[in-house]
C-alpha positions as CSV (number, residue, x, y, z in Angstrom):
1,M,88.5,94.2,119.8
2,R,88.3,90.5,120.1
3,Q,92.1,89.3,119.9
4,R,92.7,86.5,117.0
5,T,93.6,83.2,117.5
6,T,94.8,80.3,116.1
7,A,93.4,77.4,115.1
8,R,94.8,75.9,118.4
9,G,93.0,78.4,120.6
10,I,96.4,80.5,121.8
11,P,97.3,84.4,120.6
12,A,98.1,84.5,116.8
13,R,101.0,86.6,116.6
14,P,100.5,90.0,114.4
15,R,101.6,90.2,111.1
16,A,102.6,93.0,110.3
17,S,102.1,96.3,112.0
18,V,102.8,100.0,111.8
19,R,102.5,102.0,114.8
20,A,103.2,105.9,114.9
21,A,104.1,107.7,118.4
22,A,103.7,110.9,119.3
23,D,107.4,111.4,120.0
24,N,108.1,111.7,116.4
25,S,109.2,107.8,116.3
26,A,106.9,104.8,114.7
27,E,107.3,101.1,115.6
28,I,107.1,98.1,113.1
29,F,106.2,94.8,113.5
30,I,107.3,92.0,110.9
31,Y,106.2,89.1,112.9
32,D,105.5,86.4,110.5
33,F,106.3,85.1,106.4
34,I,107.0,87.1,104.1
35,D,104.4,86.3,101.4
36,E,100.7,86.5,99.7
37,W,99.9,85.0,103.3
38,G,102.1,86.8,106.1
39,V,103.2,90.1,105.6
40,K,102.8,91.4,101.5
41,A,105.4,94.3,100.9
42,A,102.2,95.4,98.6
43,D,100.9,96.3,101.8
44,L,103.8,97.4,104.1
45,V,106.3,99.2,101.8
46,P,103.7,102.0,101.5
47,Q,103.5,102.5,104.6
48,I,106.6,102.4,105.4
49,A,107.3,105.1,102.6
50,A,104.3,107.4,104.4
51,L,106.2,107.4,107.6
52,K,107.1,111.1,108.5
53,V,109.4,111.1,111.8
54,D,112.9,110.8,112.8
55,L,113.1,107.1,114.4
56,I,112.1,103.9,113.1
57,T,112.2,100.7,114.8
58,V,112.0,97.9,113.4
59,R,111.4,94.4,115.5
60,L,111.4,91.3,113.1
61,N,110.5,87.4,113.6
62,S,110.0,85.6,109.8
63,P,111.3,82.9,108.7
64,G,111.8,84.4,105.7
65,G,109.9,84.0,102.2
66,N,109.3,85.7,98.8
67,V,112.9,87.1,98.2
68,F,110.9,89.9,95.6
69,D,108.8,90.9,98.3
70,G,111.8,90.4,101.0
71,V,113.9,93.2,98.7
72,A,111.2,95.6,98.2
73,I,110.9,95.8,102.2
74,Y,114.2,96.3,102.3
75,N,114.4,99.0,99.9
76,A,111.6,100.8,101.8
77,L,113.8,101.0,104.7
78,R,116.8,101.8,103.3
79,Q,115.1,104.7,101.8
80,Q,113.5,106.4,104.9
81,S,115.1,109.7,105.5
82,A,114.2,108.6,109.4
83,R,116.8,107.0,111.1
84,V,116.2,102.7,111.6
85,V,117.0,100.6,114.2
86,V,116.5,96.4,113.4
87,Q,115.6,94.1,116.4
88,I,115.9,90.6,115.7
89,D,113.2,89.5,118.6
90,A,113.7,85.6,117.7
91,M,114.6,84.7,114.5
92,A,115.8,86.3,111.5
93,A,116.6,83.3,108.6
94,S,116.4,83.5,104.8
95,I,115.3,86.9,102.9
96,A,114.6,88.2,106.7
97,T,118.4,88.8,107.1
98,L,117.9,91.2,104.1
99,I,115.4,92.9,105.8
100,A,117.2,93.1,109.2
101,L,120.0,95.1,107.6
102,G,118.0,97.5,106.3
103,G,118.1,99.8,108.5
104,D,121.1,101.8,110.5
105,E,121.7,99.7,113.4
106,L,120.8,96.3,114.1
107,R,120.1,94.5,117.4
108,M,119.7,91.1,118.1
109,A,118.5,89.5,121.1
110,A,121.0,87.3,123.1
111,N,118.6,84.1,122.6
112,A,117.7,84.9,118.6
113,L,119.0,83.2,115.4
114,F,120.1,84.5,112.2
115,M,120.5,82.6,109.0
116,I,121.7,82.4,105.4
117,H,121.2,80.8,102.8
118,D,121.0,80.6,98.5
119,P,117.7,81.4,97.3
120,S,115.2,78.8,95.7
121,A,112.4,78.7,93.6
122,I,110.0,75.7,92.4
123,T,109.8,76.2,88.7
124,M,108.0,74.1,86.1
125,G,107.9,73.9,82.3
126,T,110.7,73.2,79.9
127,A,114.6,73.1,80.6
128,I,114.8,76.5,79.6
129,D,112.2,77.7,81.7
130,H,114.2,76.0,84.9
131,R,117.3,77.4,83.2
132,K,115.9,81.3,83.3
133,T,115.1,80.1,87.0
134,A,118.8,79.3,87.8
135,D,120.0,82.2,86.4
136,L,116.8,84.2,88.1
137,L,118.4,82.7,91.1
138,D,122.3,83.0,90.6
139,A,121.6,86.7,90.1
140,V,119.7,87.6,93.2
141,G,122.3,85.6,95.1
142,D,125.1,87.4,93.8
143,T,124.1,91.0,93.2
144,T,121.7,90.9,95.6
145,L,122.4,89.2,98.4
146,V,125.8,88.8,98.8
147,R,126.8,92.3,97.4
148,A,124.4,93.5,101.1
149,Y,125.9,90.9,103.5
150,T,129.2,91.7,102.3
151,E,129.2,95.6,102.5
152,K,127.5,94.7,106.4
153,T,130.1,92.2,107.6
154,G,133.3,93.6,105.9
155,Q,134.0,89.4,104.6
156,T,135.0,88.0,101.3
157,P,132.4,87.6,98.7
158,E,133.7,84.1,98.4
159,T,133.1,83.3,102.8
160,I,129.3,84.9,102.3
161,R,128.7,81.8,99.5
162,D,130.3,79.3,101.2
163,W,127.7,80.2,104.2
164,M,124.9,80.4,102.2
165,H,125.8,77.2,100.2
166,E,126.2,75.5,103.2
167,E,122.7,77.3,104.7
168,T,124.4,78.8,107.6
169,W,122.7,79.1,111.4
170,F,124.2,82.1,113.4
171,T,123.7,82.9,117.4
172,A,123.3,86.1,118.2
173,E,127.2,85.9,119.1
174,E,128.0,84.5,116.0
175,A,126.3,87.1,113.6
176,D,128.1,89.5,116.1
177,E,131.3,88.2,115.5
178,A,130.6,88.1,111.7
179,G,129.9,91.1,111.8
180,F,126.3,91.1,110.7
181,I,124.4,92.8,114.2
182,D,126.1,96.0,116.0
183,V,124.3,95.2,119.1
184,I,123.9,92.5,121.5
185,V,120.3,93.0,123.6
186,D,118.8,90.9,126.5
187,P,117.0,87.9,125.6
188,S,113.3,87.9,124.4
189,T,110.3,85.8,125.4
190,V,109.0,86.0,121.7
191,K,109.2,82.5,120.4
192,A,110.2,81.3,116.3
193,D,107.4,79.1,116.3
194,F,107.2,78.4,112.6
195,D,107.3,75.8,110.3
196,L,111.1,75.3,109.3
197,S,110.9,72.1,107.4
198,I,112.1,73.6,103.8
199,F,115.2,74.4,105.4
200,R,118.1,71.9,105.3
201,H,119.2,72.0,108.7
202,P,117.6,74.3,111.8
203,P,118.7,73.9,114.5
204,T,117.1,70.8,116.3
205,D,114.6,72.2,119.1
206,L,113.2,74.2,116.7
207,A,113.1,71.3,114.2
208,A,111.3,68.7,116.6
209,R,108.4,71.2,117.1
210,A,105.7,69.4,116.1
211,T,102.5,71.6,114.9
212,T,99.6,71.8,113.7
213,P,99.1,73.2,110.7
214,T,96.8,76.7,110.4
215,T,93.8,77.8,108.1
216,R,97.0,80.0,106.2
217,D,99.3,76.8,105.9
218,L,96.6,74.6,104.6
219,E,95.4,77.5,101.9
220,R,99.2,77.7,100.6
221,A,99.2,74.0,100.6
222,L,96.3,74.1,98.3
223,R,97.8,77.4,96.0
224,D,100.9,75.5,95.5
225,A,98.9,72.9,93.8
226,G,97.5,74.7,91.7
227,L,94.6,75.8,92.8
228,S,93.3,79.8,92.8
229,Q,93.3,82.0,96.1
230,A,89.4,82.1,95.9
231,A,89.2,78.3,95.2
232,A,91.5,77.3,98.2
233,K,89.4,79.1,100.5
234,A,86.2,77.9,98.8
235,V,87.6,73.9,99.6
236,L,88.4,75.3,103.1
237,A,85.4,76.2,104.1
238,Q,83.2,73.5,102.5
239,G,85.8,71.3,104.5
240,A,84.3,73.0,108.0
241,H,81.1,73.1,107.0
242,A,80.9,69.9,106.5
243,L,82.6,68.5,109.4
244,Q,80.2,70.9,111.5
245,R,77.2,69.1,109.8
246,D,78.1,65.4,109.4
247,A,80.4,65.2,112.6
248,G,78.2,66.6,115.1
249,V,80.7,69.9,115.9
250,T,78.8,72.3,117.9
251,G,80.7,75.5,116.4
252,P,82.9,77.0,113.6
253,R,85.6,76.9,115.8
254,D,85.5,73.4,116.3
255,A,84.9,73.0,113.2
256,E,88.2,74.2,112.0
257,S,89.9,72.7,114.5
258,E,88.6,69.2,113.7
259,M,89.4,69.9,109.7
260,L,93.2,70.7,110.6
261,A,93.6,68.0,112.9
262,A,92.7,66.1,110.4
263,C,94.6,67.6,107.7
264,A,97.9,66.9,110.1
265,R,97.1,63.5,110.3
266,L,97.2,62.9,106.6
267,V,99.9,65.0,106.3
268,T,101.3,62.7,109.2
269,T,100.1,59.5,107.8
270,L,101.6,60.7,103.8
271,T,105.0,61.8,105.0
272,P,108.0,59.4,103.7
273,R,109.9,58.3,106.7
274,N,113.0,56.6,106.7
């Protein structure tokens, strides 16, 4: 089978996979954003529910994403009759931290990161629409996230809320001391290679990584601008075709690379600088 690669020609991380083994165990990889373009609850939850094994190991590397998809995956893990062990290989941030708490035991690589913050959303509409969204975010934060974090750590709800308000990043040692994790394991070679610009103050070494946007990143931006999924895919396909036709690009992969590089230059040009 041909290995999936990114536009930069490097092996792409698997978004999600569920693999059952002969020893009555299964391994689940969640190595992407939790959203429509990455790991979708609609795809993953039925696979989790269908597992009839004694042990499930979840390997996690995610910056989070859609709150409700994350809650659904968390609930699916909690409802499993098997013993569930979650291991954070590089990062569990935002709603991915709730997924991490869905197991019976939480392990974290010594060089991994754990981050909690207040849930957020983008709303369009009237003041009433914005108030409804704010009320929903408060409910998710207090009834779901704060409760789960408090039950796991034994910390007070006030302490948890303070950490969430501040967007708190924990090293493995700090997460262990706070009570979020159960075991620190050996350092991992898995990289947290994600765009973290949505966060207020990610670790400097991660925030400084300049990466070319992928096709999925551009599709998400077009969807956020109001295009349907089909229209966004069509725009990207037409752009690659136009580059191949007009710029003398030799193949589809080169066309995609040129398009992504051009979009990256445009984003850099339009980004405000302090």
